[in-house]
C-alpha positions as CSV (number, residue, x, y, z in Angstrom):
1,M,-9.5,-7.3,6.8
2,R,-12.6,-6.4,8.9
3,K,-12.1,-9.4,11.0
4,Q,-8.6,-8.2,11.8
5,G,-10.0,-5.0,13.1
6,Y,-8.4,-2.8,10.6
7,G,-10.7,0.3,9.9
8,F,-9.3,0.9,6.4
9,P,-9.2,-1.0,3.3
10,I,-6.3,-3.0,2.0
11,L,-5.7,-3.4,-1.7
12,A,-4.1,-6.7,-3.3
13,D,-3.3,-5.7,-6.8
14,V,-3.9,-9.0,-8.5
15,D,-4.2,-7.5,-12.1
16,K,-1.2,-5.2,-11.6
17,S,-3.1,-2.1,-12.6
18,V,-2.2,-0.2,-9.5
19,S,1.6,-1.2,-9.9
20,K,1.6,0.0,-13.4
21,A,0.0,3.4,-12.4
22,F,2.6,3.9,-9.8
23,G,5.5,2.9,-11.9
24,V,6.8,-0.1,-10.0
25,M,6.8,-2.8,-12.6
26,R,10.2,-4.3,-13.4
27,S,11.3,-5.1,-17.0
28,R,8.5,-6.1,-19.4
29,G,6.0,-6.1,-16.6
30,L,6.8,-9.6,-15.4
31,M,7.7,-8.7,-11.9
32,V,6.5,-6.0,-9.5
33,I,9.1,-4.3,-7.1
34,R,7.2,-4.8,-3.8
35,S,6.0,-1.5,-2.6
36,V,3.9,0.0,0.1
37,Y,1.5,3.1,-0.4
38,V,-0.7,4.6,2.2
39,L,-3.2,7.1,0.9
40,D,-5.0,9.8,2.8
41,P,-8.8,10.2,2.7
42,D,-8.3,12.6,-0.3
43,S,-6.3,9.7,-2.2
44,R,-3.0,11.6,-1.8
45,V,0.1,9.3,-1.1
46,F,0.6,9.8,2.7
47,H,3.5,7.4,3.0
48,A,5.5,5.4,0.4
49,E,8.3,2.9,0.7
50,R,9.9,0.2,-1.6
51,G,10.1,-3.3,-0.2
52,Q,7.6,-5.3,1.9
53,G,7.6,-3.0,4.7
54,D,6.7,-3.8,8.4
55,F,3.0,-4.3,8.2
56,E,2.4,-3.7,12.0
57,A,4.4,-0.6,12.0
58,I,2.4,0.8,9.1
59,V,-1.0,-0.1,10.7
60,K,0.4,1.7,13.8
61,M,1.4,4.7,11.7
62,I,-2.2,4.8,10.1
63,R,-3.8,4.6,13.5
64,E,-1.7,7.4,15.0
65,A,-2.4,9.6,11.9
66,S,-6.2,8.9,12.2
67,T,-6.4,10.2,15.7
């Protein structure tokens, strides 16, 4: 993501451990309810939404919160 110019990490939850921790697994753990969580520097949830979300709007929100 650095080549995209984002100054924050982005997580791809390939092993579903984060999805399980946040309780967004569907029945029998076969599917994940697509969700977006933004954490603050203290690892507290700053923003959460179900669904794919508007990536550019989320990036804008993060940049505005960082100023």
